[in-house]
C-alpha positions as CSV (number, residue, x, y, z in Angstrom):
1,M,0.0,0.0,0.0
2,S,1.5,3.3,-1.0
3,K,1.2,6.6,0.9
4,M,0.5,9.5,-1.4
5,I,0.7,13.1,-0.3
6,G,-0.5,16.0,-2.5
7,L,-0.2,19.7,-1.8
8,E,-2.9,22.3,-2.2
9,F,-2.5,25.2,-4.6
10,P,-5.8,27.0,-4.3
11,A,-6.5,27.1,-8.0
12,N,-9.9,26.6,-9.4
13,I,-9.8,22.8,-9.0
14,P,-12.3,20.5,-7.3
15,A,-9.7,18.6,-5.4
16,Q,-11.5,18.4,-2.0
17,H,-13.7,15.6,-3.1
18,F,-10.5,13.5,-3.6
19,Q,-9.4,14.3,-0.1
20,K,-12.6,12.9,1.2
21,S,-12.7,9.9,-1.2
22,Q,-9.5,8.6,0.3
23,A,-11.0,8.2,3.7
24,F,-11.9,4.6,3.3
25,S,-8.4,3.6,2.1
26,T,-5.0,3.8,3.8
27,T,-3.8,6.5,1.4
28,S,-3.5,10.1,2.5
29,S,-3.6,13.4,0.6
30,I,-3.9,17.1,1.2
31,L,-5.0,18.5,-2.1
32,F,-3.8,18.4,-5.7
33,S,-2.7,21.1,-8.0
34,S,-3.9,20.3,-11.5
35,R,-6.8,18.6,-13.2
36,R,-4.5,16.0,-14.7
37,C,-2.9,15.1,-11.3
38,E,-6.4,15.0,-9.7
39,K,-7.8,12.7,-12.3
40,F,-4.9,10.3,-12.3
41,N,-4.8,9.9,-8.5
42,Y,-8.6,9.5,-8.3
43,N,-8.5,6.6,-10.7
44,K,-5.6,5.1,-8.8
45,L,-7.5,5.3,-5.5
46,Y,-10.7,4.1,-7.1
47,R,-9.0,0.8,-8.1
48,F,-7.5,0.5,-4.7
49,K,-10.8,1.0,-2.9
50,L,-12.8,-1.2,-5.1
51,V,-10.6,-4.2,-5.3
52,P,-9.8,-5.0,-1.6
53,N,-13.5,-5.0,-0.9
54,R,-13.9,-7.8,-3.4
55,S,-12.7,-11.1,-2.0
56,F,-11.4,-12.2,-5.4
57,S,-8.1,-10.6,-4.7
58,V,-8.1,-10.8,-0.9
59,S,-9.4,-14.3,-0.5
60,V,-6.7,-15.9,-2.6
61,T,-4.0,-14.8,-0.1
62,N,-6.1,-15.8,3.0
63,S,-7.3,-19.3,2.2
64,S,-5.4,-21.4,4.7
65,S,-8.3,-22.8,6.6
66,P,-11.5,-22.4,4.6
67,S,-14.8,-23.6,5.9
68,P,-17.5,-25.0,3.6
69,P,-20.1,-22.7,2.3
70,A,-23.7,-23.2,3.3
71,L,-25.0,-24.5,0.0
72,K,-28.8,-25.0,0.1
73,P,-31.3,-26.1,-2.5
74,N,-32.2,-23.3,-4.9
75,Q,-29.4,-21.2,-3.5
76,D,-29.2,-19.0,-6.6
77,D,-32.9,-18.2,-6.2
78,D,-32.4,-17.3,-2.5
79,D,-29.4,-15.1,-3.4
80,G,-31.4,-13.3,-6.0
81,K,-34.2,-12.6,-3.5
82,R,-32.0,-11.7,-0.6
83,K,-33.5,-8.9,1.4
84,V,-31.4,-5.7,1.8
85,A,-30.7,-4.9,5.4
86,D,-32.3,-1.5,6.3
87,V,-30.2,1.4,7.7
88,Q,-31.4,0.7,11.3
89,T,-30.2,-2.9,11.1
90,I,-26.9,-1.9,9.6
91,L,-26.3,0.7,12.3
92,S,-27.4,-1.8,15.0
93,R,-25.0,-4.5,13.8
94,F,-22.2,-1.9,13.4
95,W,-22.5,-1.0,17.0
96,K,-22.7,-4.6,18.2
97,V,-19.5,-5.5,16.3
98,A,-17.6,-2.3,17.0
99,A,-18.4,-1.6,20.6
100,P,-16.8,-4.5,22.6
101,Y,-13.2,-3.5,21.8
102,W,-13.6,-0.1,23.3
103,S,-14.7,-1.5,26.7
104,S,-12.3,-4.5,26.6
105,D,-9.1,-5.1,28.6
106,D,-7.3,-3.1,25.9
107,K,-9.5,-0.1,26.3
108,V,-6.9,2.2,27.9
109,E,-4.5,1.7,25.1
110,A,-7.3,2.0,22.5
111,W,-8.7,5.2,23.7
112,W,-5.3,6.8,24.1
113,R,-4.4,5.9,20.6
114,L,-7.7,7.1,19.3
115,A,-7.2,10.5,21.0
116,V,-3.9,10.9,19.3
117,V,-5.4,10.1,15.9
118,F,-8.2,12.6,16.4
119,G,-5.7,15.2,17.6
120,L,-3.6,14.7,14.5
121,T,-6.7,14.8,12.3
122,L,-7.7,18.2,13.9
123,G,-4.2,19.4,13.1
124,T,-4.6,18.4,9.4
125,T,-7.8,20.4,9.2
126,G,-6.0,23.4,10.7
127,I,-3.2,23.0,8.1
128,S,-5.8,22.9,5.3
129,V,-7.4,26.2,6.6
130,G,-4.0,27.8,6.7
131,F,-3.3,26.7,3.1
132,N,-6.6,28.3,2.1
133,F,-5.4,31.7,3.3
134,L,-1.9,31.2,2.0
135,G,-3.3,30.5,-1.4
136,R,-5.4,33.6,-1.4
137,D,-2.3,35.8,-0.7
138,F,-0.2,33.8,-3.1
139,Y,-2.5,34.4,-6.1
140,N,-3.1,38.0,-5.1
141,A,0.6,38.6,-5.4
142,L,0.7,36.8,-8.7
143,A,-2.2,38.8,-10.1
144,N,-0.7,42.1,-8.9
145,K,2.7,41.2,-10.3
146,D,4.2,41.9,-6.9
147,Q,7.5,39.9,-7.2
148,E,8.6,40.7,-3.6
149,Q,5.3,39.6,-2.1
150,F,5.2,36.6,-4.4
151,T,8.6,35.4,-3.2
152,K,7.6,35.9,0.4
153,Q,4.4,33.9,0.0
154,L,6.3,31.1,-1.8
155,L,8.7,30.8,1.1
156,Y,5.7,30.7,3.4
157,Y,4.3,27.8,1.3
158,L,7.6,25.9,1.5
159,A,7.7,26.3,5.2
160,A,4.1,25.2,5.5
161,F,4.9,22.1,3.4
162,A,7.8,21.2,5.7
163,G,5.7,21.5,8.8
164,G,2.4,20.0,7.4
165,I,3.6,16.9,5.7
166,P,4.8,15.1,8.9
167,V,1.4,15.8,10.5
168,F,-0.4,14.0,7.7
169,V,2.0,11.1,7.6
170,L,1.9,10.6,11.4
171,R,-1.9,10.8,11.4
172,D,-2.1,8.0,8.9
173,Y,0.5,5.9,10.7
174,A,-1.3,6.3,14.0
175,K,-4.6,5.4,12.3
176,D,-3.2,2.3,10.7
177,T,-1.5,1.0,13.8
178,L,-4.7,1.5,15.8
179,S,-6.7,-0.3,13.1
180,L,-4.2,-3.2,13.2
181,R,-4.5,-3.4,17.0
182,W,-8.3,-3.3,16.8
183,R,-8.3,-6.0,14.2
184,S,-6.0,-8.2,16.3
185,W,-8.3,-8.0,19.3
186,M,-11.4,-8.7,17.2
187,T,-9.7,-11.7,15.5
188,S,-8.8,-13.1,18.9
189,N,-12.3,-12.5,20.2
190,Y,-14.1,-14.0,17.2
191,M,-11.8,-17.0,17.0
192,G,-12.4,-17.7,20.7
193,R,-16.1,-17.5,20.3
194,Y,-16.1,-19.5,17.0
195,L,-14.2,-22.4,18.7
196,K,-16.0,-22.2,22.0
197,N,-18.7,-24.8,22.8
198,R,-17.8,-26.4,19.4
199,N,-19.6,-23.7,17.5
200,F,-17.3,-24.4,14.5
201,Y,-18.6,-28.0,14.4
202,K,-22.3,-26.9,14.6
203,I,-21.8,-24.3,11.9
204,Q,-20.2,-26.8,9.5
205,S,-22.4,-29.8,10.2
206,Q,-25.6,-27.8,9.9
207,S,-24.5,-25.4,7.2
208,I,-25.8,-22.5,9.2
209,I,-23.8,-19.7,7.5
210,D,-21.4,-19.6,4.6
211,N,-17.6,-19.1,4.9
212,P,-16.9,-18.2,8.6
213,D,-13.2,-18.3,7.7
214,Q,-13.7,-15.4,5.3
215,R,-15.6,-13.4,7.9
216,I,-12.8,-13.8,10.4
217,V,-9.9,-13.1,8.0
218,D,-11.2,-10.7,5.3
219,D,-14.3,-9.0,6.9
220,L,-12.7,-8.2,10.2
221,S,-9.7,-6.7,8.4
222,A,-12.0,-4.6,6.2
223,F,-14.2,-3.6,9.2
224,S,-11.5,-2.3,11.5
225,G,-9.7,-0.2,8.9
226,T,-12.9,1.2,7.3
227,A,-14.7,1.9,10.5
228,L,-11.8,3.9,11.9
229,A,-11.3,5.7,8.6
230,F,-15.0,6.5,8.4
231,S,-15.1,7.8,11.9
232,L,-12.1,10.1,11.2
233,T,-13.8,11.2,8.0
234,L,-17.0,12.3,9.8
235,F,-14.9,14.1,12.4
236,S,-12.8,15.8,9.8
237,A,-15.9,16.7,7.8
238,T,-17.5,18.3,10.8
239,I,-14.5,20.4,11.6
240,D,-14.1,21.3,7.9
241,L,-17.7,22.3,7.6
242,I,-17.4,24.7,10.6
243,S,-14.1,26.2,9.4
244,F,-14.8,26.7,5.7
245,S,-18.5,27.6,6.0
246,N,-17.5,30.8,7.8
247,I,-15.0,31.5,5.0
248,L,-17.4,30.9,2.2
249,Y,-20.4,32.6,3.8
250,G,-18.2,35.6,4.5
251,I,-17.1,35.8,0.8
252,Y,-20.6,35.4,-0.8
253,P,-23.7,34.0,1.0
254,P,-25.5,33.0,-2.2
255,L,-22.6,30.7,-3.1
256,F,-23.2,28.8,0.2
257,L,-26.9,28.3,-0.7
258,V,-25.9,27.0,-4.2
259,L,-23.5,24.5,-2.6
260,L,-26.2,23.2,-0.2
261,A,-28.7,22.6,-2.9
262,Y,-26.2,21.0,-5.2
263,S,-24.9,18.6,-2.5
264,L,-28.3,17.5,-1.2
265,G,-29.6,16.9,-4.7
266,G,-26.5,14.9,-5.7
267,T,-26.8,12.7,-2.5
268,A,-30.4,11.9,-3.2
269,I,-29.7,10.9,-6.8
270,S,-26.7,8.8,-5.8
271,V,-28.7,6.8,-3.3
272,F,-31.4,6.2,-5.8
273,I,-29.0,5.0,-8.6
274,G,-26.8,2.8,-6.3
275,R,-29.5,1.4,-4.0
276,G,-28.7,-2.2,-5.1
277,L,-25.0,-2.1,-4.5
278,V,-25.1,-3.4,-0.9
279,T,-26.8,-6.6,-1.9
280,L,-24.5,-7.2,-4.8
281,N,-21.4,-6.6,-2.7
282,F,-22.7,-9.0,-0.1
283,L,-23.3,-11.7,-2.7
284,Q,-20.0,-11.1,-4.4
285,E,-18.1,-11.8,-1.1
286,K,-20.0,-15.0,-0.7
287,K,-19.8,-16.3,-4.3
288,E,-16.1,-15.7,-4.6
289,A,-15.5,-17.4,-1.2
290,D,-17.5,-20.4,-2.5
291,F,-15.3,-20.5,-5.5
292,R,-12.1,-20.3,-3.4
293,Y,-13.4,-23.1,-1.1
294,G,-14.0,-25.4,-4.1
295,L,-10.3,-24.9,-5.2
296,V,-9.1,-25.6,-1.7
297,R,-11.2,-28.8,-1.6
298,V,-9.4,-29.9,-4.8
299,R,-6.1,-29.4,-3.1
300,E,-7.1,-31.3,0.1
301,N,-8.6,-34.2,-1.8
302,A,-6.1,-34.3,-4.7
303,E,-5.4,-38.0,-4.4
304,S,-9.0,-39.2,-4.2
305,I,-9.9,-37.0,-7.2
306,A,-6.9,-38.4,-9.2
307,F,-7.9,-42.0,-8.3
308,Y,-11.4,-41.4,-9.5
309,G,-10.3,-39.5,-12.6
310,G,-12.7,-36.8,-11.6
311,E,-10.8,-33.9,-13.2
312,E,-13.6,-33.1,-15.7
313,N,-16.3,-33.1,-13.0
314,E,-14.3,-30.9,-10.7
315,T,-13.6,-28.5,-13.5
316,Q,-17.3,-28.3,-14.3
317,L,-18.2,-27.7,-10.6
318,L,-15.5,-25.0,-10.2
319,L,-16.6,-23.3,-13.5
320,Q,-20.2,-23.3,-12.2
321,R,-19.1,-21.5,-9.1
322,F,-16.9,-19.1,-11.0
323,S,-19.7,-18.4,-13.4
324,S,-22.0,-17.5,-10.5
325,A,-19.4,-15.1,-9.2
326,F,-18.8,-13.7,-12.7
327,E,-22.5,-13.1,-13.3
328,N,-22.9,-11.3,-10.0
329,L,-19.8,-9.2,-10.6
330,S,-21.2,-8.3,-14.0
331,K,-24.3,-6.9,-12.4
332,L,-22.1,-5.1,-9.8
333,L,-20.1,-3.5,-12.6
334,I,-23.2,-2.4,-14.4
335,S,-24.6,-0.8,-11.2
336,S,-21.2,0.8,-10.5
337,R,-21.0,2.1,-14.1
338,N,-24.5,3.7,-13.8
339,L,-23.4,5.4,-10.6
340,E,-20.2,6.6,-12.1
341,F,-22.0,8.3,-15.0
342,F,-23.6,10.5,-12.4
343,T,-20.8,10.9,-9.9
344,N,-18.2,11.8,-12.6
345,G,-20.4,14.5,-14.0
346,Y,-21.1,15.7,-10.5
347,R,-17.4,16.0,-9.6
348,Y,-16.4,17.8,-12.8
349,L,-19.2,20.3,-12.8
350,I,-17.9,21.8,-9.6
351,Q,-14.7,22.9,-11.4
352,I,-16.6,25.8,-12.9
353,L,-19.6,26.2,-10.6
354,P,-18.0,28.3,-7.8
355,A,-16.1,30.5,-10.2
356,A,-19.2,31.0,-12.3
357,V,-21.2,32.2,-9.2
358,V,-18.5,34.7,-7.9
359,A,-17.2,35.8,-11.4
360,P,-19.6,38.8,-11.6
361,M,-18.2,40.2,-8.3
362,Y,-14.7,39.9,-9.6
363,F,-15.5,41.6,-12.9
364,S,-17.2,44.4,-11.0
365,G,-14.0,44.8,-8.9
366,K,-15.7,43.9,-5.6
367,I,-13.2,41.0,-4.9
368,E,-9.7,40.3,-5.9
369,F,-8.5,37.4,-8.0
370,G,-7.1,35.5,-5.0
371,V,-10.6,35.6,-3.4
372,V,-11.9,33.7,-6.4
373,N,-9.4,30.9,-5.8
374,Q,-10.1,31.0,-2.1
375,S,-13.8,30.7,-2.6
376,S,-13.3,27.7,-5.0
377,S,-11.1,26.0,-2.4
378,A,-13.6,26.6,0.4
379,F,-16.5,25.5,-1.9
380,N,-14.7,22.2,-2.6
381,H,-14.0,21.5,1.0
382,I,-17.6,22.1,2.1
383,L,-19.0,20.2,-0.9
384,G,-16.8,17.2,0.0
385,D,-18.2,17.4,3.6
386,F,-21.8,17.6,2.4
387,S,-21.3,15.0,-0.4
388,L,-19.7,12.1,1.5
389,I,-22.4,9.7,0.3
390,V,-21.9,10.8,-3.3
391,F,-18.2,10.4,-3.3
392,Q,-18.1,7.3,-1.1
393,F,-21.2,5.5,-2.1
394,Q,-19.5,2.4,-3.5
395,S,-17.2,2.2,-0.5
396,I,-20.1,2.6,1.8
397,S,-22.1,-0.1,0.1
398,A,-19.2,-2.5,0.3
399,F,-18.7,-1.6,3.9
400,S,-22.4,-2.2,4.6
401,A,-22.0,-5.7,3.1
402,V,-19.1,-6.3,5.5
403,I,-21.1,-5.1,8.5
404,D,-24.1,-7.3,7.4
405,R,-21.9,-10.4,7.2
406,L,-20.1,-9.8,10.5
407,G,-23.4,-8.9,12.2
408,E,-24.9,-12.1,10.9
409,F,-21.9,-14.0,12.3
410,D,-22.0,-12.2,15.6
411,D,-25.7,-12.9,16.0
412,L,-25.1,-16.6,15.4
413,L,-22.3,-16.8,18.0
414,S,-24.3,-14.8,20.5
415,S,-27.3,-17.1,20.1
416,S,-25.0,-20.1,20.6
417,E,-23.7,-18.6,23.8
418,T,-27.2,-17.9,25.0
419,R,-28.3,-21.5,24.3
420,S,-25.2,-22.9,26.1
421,D,-26.1,-21.0,29.3
422,S,-29.5,-22.7,29.6
423,K,-30.5,-26.3,29.2
424,H,-33.0,-26.8,26.4
425,I,-35.7,-29.2,27.4
426,E,-35.5,-31.1,24.1
427,E,-31.7,-31.5,24.1
428,I,-29.6,-34.3,25.4
429,Y,-28.3,-33.3,28.8
430,R,-24.7,-34.1,30.0
431,E,-23.5,-33.8,33.6
432,F,-20.2,-34.6,35.3
433,C,-19.9,-36.2,38.7
434,N,-17.2,-37.2,41.1
435,T,-16.5,-40.9,41.2
436,N,-17.1,-40.9,44.9
437,N,-20.6,-39.7,44.6
438,S,-23.3,-42.3,44.9
439,S,-26.1,-42.4,42.3
440,V,-29.2,-44.4,41.4
441,T,-29.1,-46.3,38.2
442,N,-32.7,-45.6,37.3
443,G,-33.1,-48.8,35.4
444,S,-29.9,-48.7,33.4
445,V,-28.1,-51.9,32.5
446,S,-25.2,-52.5,34.9
447,L,-22.7,-55.1,33.8
448,S,-19.8,-55.1,36.3
449,Q,-18.8,-53.9,39.7
450,G,-15.9,-51.7,38.8
451,S,-15.6,-47.9,39.2
452,K,-18.4,-46.2,37.3
453,L,-17.3,-44.2,34.2
454,L,-20.4,-43.5,32.2
455,M,-24.1,-43.7,32.7
456,I,-26.7,-43.3,29.9
457,E,-30.3,-42.8,31.1
458,H,-33.4,-42.9,28.8
459,L,-31.4,-41.6,25.8
460,T,-33.3,-41.0,22.6
461,V,-31.2,-39.9,19.6
462,L,-32.9,-38.1,16.8
463,T,-31.8,-36.8,13.4
464,P,-32.0,-33.0,12.8
465,S,-35.3,-33.7,10.9
466,K,-36.6,-35.4,14.2
467,A,-36.5,-39.0,12.9
468,T,-35.7,-41.4,15.7
469,L,-32.4,-43.3,15.5
470,I,-32.2,-44.8,19.0
471,R,-35.1,-45.0,21.5
472,D,-34.8,-45.0,25.3
473,L,-31.3,-46.4,25.7
474,S,-30.1,-46.9,29.3
475,L,-26.7,-48.2,29.9
476,E,-23.9,-48.1,32.5
477,I,-20.2,-48.4,31.7
478,C,-17.7,-49.2,34.4
479,E,-13.9,-49.8,34.3
480,K,-13.0,-52.6,31.9
481,D,-16.5,-52.7,30.4
482,H,-15.2,-52.8,26.9
483,L,-18.3,-52.2,24.8
484,L,-18.7,-53.0,21.1
485,I,-21.5,-51.3,19.2
486,T,-22.8,-53.1,16.1
487,G,-25.6,-52.7,13.7
488,P,-26.4,-52.0,10.0
489,S,-25.1,-48.9,8.4
490,G,-27.5,-46.0,9.1
491,S,-28.8,-47.4,12.3
492,G,-27.3,-44.6,14.4
493,K,-24.1,-46.1,15.8
494,T,-21.9,-43.0,15.0
495,S,-24.6,-40.7,16.1
496,L,-24.6,-42.4,19.5
497,L,-20.9,-41.8,19.9
498,R,-21.4,-38.2,18.8
499,A,-24.1,-37.8,21.5
500,I,-21.7,-39.3,24.1
501,A,-18.9,-37.0,22.9
502,G,-21.1,-33.9,23.0
503,L,-21.3,-33.3,19.3
504,W,-24.9,-34.4,18.9
505,N,-27.7,-32.7,20.8
506,F,-30.8,-33.8,18.9
507,G,-32.9,-36.0,21.2
508,S,-33.4,-36.3,25.0
509,G,-32.1,-38.2,28.0
510,T,-29.1,-37.8,30.3
511,I,-25.4,-38.8,29.8
512,T,-23.4,-38.7,33.0
513,F,-19.6,-38.9,33.2
514,Y,-17.9,-39.9,36.5
515,D,-14.6,-38.3,37.2
516,G,-12.9,-37.0,40.3
517,N,-11.7,-33.9,38.5
518,A,-14.5,-33.1,36.0
519,K,-14.4,-29.5,34.9
520,G,-16.4,-27.4,32.5
521,P,-19.1,-28.5,30.0
522,Y,-16.8,-31.0,28.2
523,L,-14.0,-33.2,29.5
524,K,-10.6,-32.4,28.0
525,G,-8.7,-35.3,26.5
526,N,-6.4,-35.9,29.5
527,S,-5.6,-38.8,31.8
528,R,-8.9,-38.4,33.6
529,G,-11.1,-37.6,30.6
530,V,-12.7,-39.0,27.5
531,L,-11.0,-39.2,24.2
532,F,-12.6,-39.8,20.8
533,L,-10.8,-41.5,17.9
534,P,-12.6,-41.1,14.5
535,Q,-12.1,-43.4,11.5
536,K,-10.1,-40.7,9.7
537,P,-7.7,-39.2,12.2
538,Y,-7.1,-35.5,12.3
539,M,-3.5,-34.5,11.4
540,V,-2.6,-31.0,12.7
541,L,-0.6,-28.4,10.8
542,G,2.7,-28.9,12.6
543,T,5.6,-31.3,13.4
544,L,5.5,-35.0,14.1
545,R,6.0,-34.1,17.8
546,Q,2.8,-32.0,17.7
547,Q,0.9,-34.8,16.1
548,L,1.7,-37.0,19.1
549,L,1.0,-34.4,21.7
550,Y,-2.3,-33.3,20.2
551,P,-4.8,-32.5,21.8
552,T,-3.7,-33.0,25.4
553,W,-0.6,-30.8,25.2
554,S,0.5,-27.9,23.1
555,D,4.1,-28.1,21.8
556,D,6.4,-25.2,22.7
557,T,6.8,-22.9,19.8
558,P,10.4,-22.5,18.5
559,P,12.1,-19.2,19.6
560,M,11.5,-16.3,17.2
561,S,14.1,-14.3,15.6
562,D,14.3,-10.6,16.3
563,S,12.6,-9.8,13.0
564,D,9.6,-12.1,13.8
565,K,9.0,-10.8,17.3
566,P,5.9,-8.5,17.7
567,T,6.6,-4.9,18.0
568,G,3.7,-4.2,20.4
569,S,2.4,-5.7,23.5
570,L,-0.7,-7.7,22.5
571,S,-1.5,-9.8,25.5
572,F,-4.9,-10.8,24.1
573,L,-3.1,-12.8,21.3
574,T,-1.6,-15.1,23.9
575,R,-3.9,-17.7,25.4
576,T,-2.7,-19.3,28.6
577,E,-6.0,-20.6,30.1
578,D,-6.3,-24.4,30.9
579,M,-2.6,-24.9,30.4
580,D,-2.3,-26.8,33.7
581,L,-5.1,-29.4,33.2
582,G,-3.1,-32.0,31.4
583,P,-0.7,-34.6,33.0
584,M,3.0,-34.2,32.8
585,K,4.2,-33.6,29.3
586,P,5.9,-36.6,27.7
587,T,9.6,-36.4,27.0
588,T,11.3,-37.1,23.6
589,D,12.1,-40.6,24.8
590,D,8.5,-41.2,25.7
591,L,7.5,-40.1,22.2
592,I,10.0,-42.4,20.5
593,Q,8.9,-45.3,22.7
594,V,5.2,-44.9,21.9
595,L,6.0,-44.9,18.2
596,E,7.8,-48.1,18.7
597,D,4.8,-49.5,20.7
598,V,2.4,-48.8,17.9
599,Q,4.9,-50.2,15.4
600,L,5.6,-46.9,13.8
601,G,9.2,-46.6,14.9
602,Y,10.4,-47.0,11.3
603,I,9.1,-43.5,10.3
604,L,11.8,-41.9,12.5
605,S,14.2,-43.0,9.8
606,R,12.3,-40.9,7.3
607,F,11.1,-38.0,9.5
608,D,12.5,-36.1,12.5
609,L,10.2,-35.4,15.4
610,D,10.5,-31.7,14.7
611,C,10.0,-31.7,10.9
612,T,6.8,-30.4,9.4
613,Y,5.0,-32.0,6.5
614,E,1.5,-32.3,5.2
615,W,1.0,-35.5,7.3
616,S,-2.4,-36.4,5.9
617,S,-0.7,-36.9,2.5
618,V,2.7,-38.2,3.7
619,L,1.3,-41.0,6.0
620,S,-1.1,-43.7,4.8
621,V,-4.5,-43.9,6.5
622,G,-3.3,-47.0,8.4
623,E,-0.2,-45.1,9.7
624,Q,-2.4,-42.2,10.7
625,Q,-4.7,-44.6,12.6
626,R,-1.7,-46.0,14.5
627,L,-0.5,-42.5,15.2
628,A,-3.9,-41.7,16.7
629,F,-3.5,-44.7,19.0
630,A,0.0,-43.3,20.0
631,R,-1.8,-40.1,21.1
632,L,-4.2,-42.2,23.0
633,L,-1.5,-44.1,24.9
634,L,0.2,-40.9,25.8
635,A,-2.9,-39.2,27.0
636,K,-4.2,-42.2,29.0
637,P,-7.9,-41.2,29.4
638,N,-10.2,-43.3,31.5
639,L,-12.6,-43.9,28.5
640,V,-12.0,-43.8,24.8
641,L,-14.6,-43.8,22.0
642,L,-13.4,-45.6,18.8
643,D,-15.4,-45.1,15.6
644,E,-14.0,-47.8,13.3
645,S,-10.6,-46.5,14.3
646,T,-8.8,-49.7,13.1
647,S,-10.7,-50.0,9.8
648,A,-7.5,-49.4,7.7
649,L,-5.3,-51.9,9.6
650,D,-4.7,-55.5,9.2
651,E,-5.9,-57.9,11.9
652,A,-2.5,-58.3,13.5
653,N,-2.0,-54.6,14.0
654,E,-5.6,-54.3,15.1
655,A,-5.1,-57.0,17.8
656,H,-1.8,-55.4,18.9
657,L,-3.3,-52.0,19.4
658,Y,-6.3,-53.3,21.4
659,Q,-4.0,-55.2,23.6
660,L,-1.9,-52.1,24.2
661,I,-4.8,-49.9,25.3
662,E,-6.3,-52.7,27.5
663,A,-2.9,-53.2,29.2
664,A,-2.8,-49.4,29.8
665,G,-6.0,-49.7,31.8
666,I,-8.1,-47.7,29.3
667,T,-11.8,-48.6,29.0
668,Y,-13.0,-48.4,25.4
669,I,-16.2,-48.3,23.4
670,S,-15.9,-49.3,19.8
671,I,-17.9,-49.2,16.6
672,G,-17.0,-51.8,14.1
673,H,-18.2,-54.4,11.6
674,R,-15.4,-57.0,11.8
675,R,-16.3,-60.1,13.8
676,T,-12.7,-60.2,15.0
677,L,-13.5,-57.2,17.2
678,Y,-15.6,-59.4,19.5
679,K,-12.3,-60.8,20.8
680,Y,-11.3,-57.6,22.4
681,H,-14.7,-56.6,24.0
682,N,-16.8,-58.2,26.7
683,I,-20.1,-56.4,26.0
684,V,-22.0,-55.9,22.8
685,L,-24.7,-53.3,22.1
686,H,-26.8,-54.3,19.0
687,I,-28.7,-51.4,17.4
688,S,-31.4,-52.2,14.8
689,P,-32.9,-49.8,12.3
690,M,-35.9,-48.0,13.8
691,E,-39.3,-49.1,12.5
692,P,-41.6,-46.1,12.3
693,T,-44.6,-48.2,13.5
694,N,-42.7,-49.8,16.4
695,S,-42.6,-48.0,19.7
696,S,-40.2,-50.5,21.4
697,P,-36.5,-49.9,22.0
698,N,-34.4,-50.8,19.0
699,W,-31.4,-52.0,20.9
700,H,-30.3,-54.8,23.2
701,V,-27.2,-55.5,25.3
702,E,-25.5,-58.9,25.9
703,L,-22.3,-60.3,27.3
704,I,-19.9,-61.7,24.8
705,N,-19.1,-65.4,25.2
706,K,-15.3,-65.6,24.7
707,D,-15.4,-69.3,24.0
708,L,-17.8,-68.8,21.1
709,V,-15.7,-65.8,19.8
710,S,-12.6,-67.9,19.7
711,N,-14.3,-70.2,17.2
712,F,-15.1,-67.3,14.7
713,P,-13.6,-68.0,11.4
714,E,-10.7,-65.7,10.4
715,Q,-11.7,-63.2,7.7
C-alpha cells in the first residue's frame, strides 16, 4: 500500500472531493494542484478502494483454513431474492460489532491511541485552513505582479509544506496502527467464540452460514480499517464544515446556498441509482469465497480425485461456481457504471460552478483574483463534507455488506452462547460427577462392579429432521467394560458416539460422566477424561511431535528471531488458560517409545520429530490410525470412543493396538463391523434400524461369550 501526499494550490480545482474519497483507504492526501494530477490519482485510488472490498483478490491470499459454504437447495434463487438490510439494522449491527473492543481489557491503550489520531486529524484540518489563506495571498501577489510579495508567499508555502507533511504522515500511521490493534483484538475474540462450545462444528455440520473463515480473515480486516477511517472522515468533515463555512459565507452567502442545494440533490440521486450495490457486494463476497473453497477442496482431496479420474467433474463444478461469481460481478459492474455516470459529472461540474457564481463580483471589482481561488477551495472543502455519500457510495455499500456479514456471524455466535447458558428441554443433557458420589441407576443396564465411568439414562437420539435413530437407551459403563456397538449402516451407531462426545444434541435423555476432576461442559482429552478417535484421524498443521502431543498438550513454539518478534504488547493474542489441566508432558524418549509401541518406529528414519509435513498426505491412513493410538496411549484417558478406528489396519495390527490400550487400563467403546472385534470386548450393544410403527426400543445388550468368539472363522 502506497502513501500519497498531495499539496494544495488554491487554483480553481475540485480537489477536495478527492481528499474525502480517500477516507476509506489507507492513502493520504492534502490536495492536488492540477486537473491531470487529480484525475490520475482519483483513478488510482478508485481501483485500490474497489478491489480490496472484493474477496477475489483478498481471498486468494487468505485461504489457509476455509470452511464449507452453506449451500442450500435453490441457492441461486435465494441469493437473487435476498432482502437488503435496512439502515437501522446496519447501524445496530455496526454498534454490536464495534463496541466490545472499546470496553475491553485493551480499552486504555485503544482510547489513548484514538485520542492521538483525532488530535492529528484536527491538526490536518487546521493546516488545510492555513493553506486556504496562504493560497489567497499567493495568487493575489501573482495577479498584482508583486514579485517581492510573491517570493515571500512562496517561502511561506515551502515552510508550511515542511511542517504540514509530517502531521499528515503521522496521522495515517497512528490510524493504521490503531486499526491493526483493533483487528487483532477482534480476531482473537471471534476465533475464541467460534471455537468455543464447538460452534465451529455446529456451523459446519448444519451449514448455518457460509464461509466463517472469510468473515474472520477478510471481513474483520476490512471492518476495523474502514470503521476507523469512516469515523475520522466524519470528524474531519464536521471540523471542515465549521471552518470553511465561515470563510465561504463571508465571501458570498448565495454561493453557500448554491452549494447546499447542489450537494443535497446529488446525494439523493446517488442513493437512488446505487441502491442495489449493498446486496450485490454481499453476494460477491459469498460467491467468490465459495469458488475459493472449491479450489481448496481440490487441493485437500487431490489423491482421491486423481484416483477417480474426476478432473472433468471438478472442472465443471468449479466453473459453475466461478460463473456464478462472474454473473454477480457483471451486475455489480453495471450498477457501478451507472453510478459513475452521475458521480463523474457531479465531480467535474464543480470545477466551474463556484467561479461562475462569484465571477460577476470579480468583474465588477468587488473582490480580488485571490478571493476567487479562495472561494473555490472553500467550496470544494464544504462540498466534500456535504457529499460524502456521493463520493463514497461504492465504498459505503461495500462496507455495509461487511457489516451485514459480520453482524450475521456475531448474532449466530451470541445465540449459541445464550443457548449454552440454559438447558433446552428437548436436548440431550450431560453432567459430570465425582466418582465418589453415589447415584441411582434408574433402570440402566449394569454389567460389572468396577468404578463407574459413564451412565446413559433414557437416551433417545434423533436426526436433525426429528426422525428417531435410537429410542430410550439406558446403559452403564464401568472400568474394563469394553463395549462393542454393532448394527447395520445408518442405524445410528456413530450418532450415539457423537451424542456421548457432546457433538450431537438432537434428542433427549441424560449422559453422566464420572470423574474425580471433571471441569467445564466437556472433558478435556487428558488422563482423567474422555478421548474420541474417529475413523479418519485429524492431522494437525505442525511437526511430528505436535501430532503425538495433540490434543492434550501444546508443543512449545520455537524461539522467534528478532525480526519475527511482535513490536507491540498484545496480551490478548496469547492464550494461557487451561494450560495446567493435562498430565506431565511426555519427554522425547516417551514419544519415541510410543511410536515403537504402535509399530511406527520406522518412520523416524524418514522424519525427524521436529520436521513439518502435510501429514495427511505423507502418511497412509493405516499409519495415521496407528499415530492416533499413540496419542491415546500418551494421554491415557479413562474412557475412549473408537469409531471404526482400526478399519484401515490388518488384523495383526488391530489386535496389537487393542492389547496395548487394554494393558494401559483404558476402557474403550468401539464401533465396528469386523467379527474379529468381538475378541477384544466383553459387552456388545446391538442397534437395529428403527421401524416407524414400532414404539419398542431398537437395541439390546448382551455379554460376549469368549469361547464362542474364539471359534469365529478368520476373515
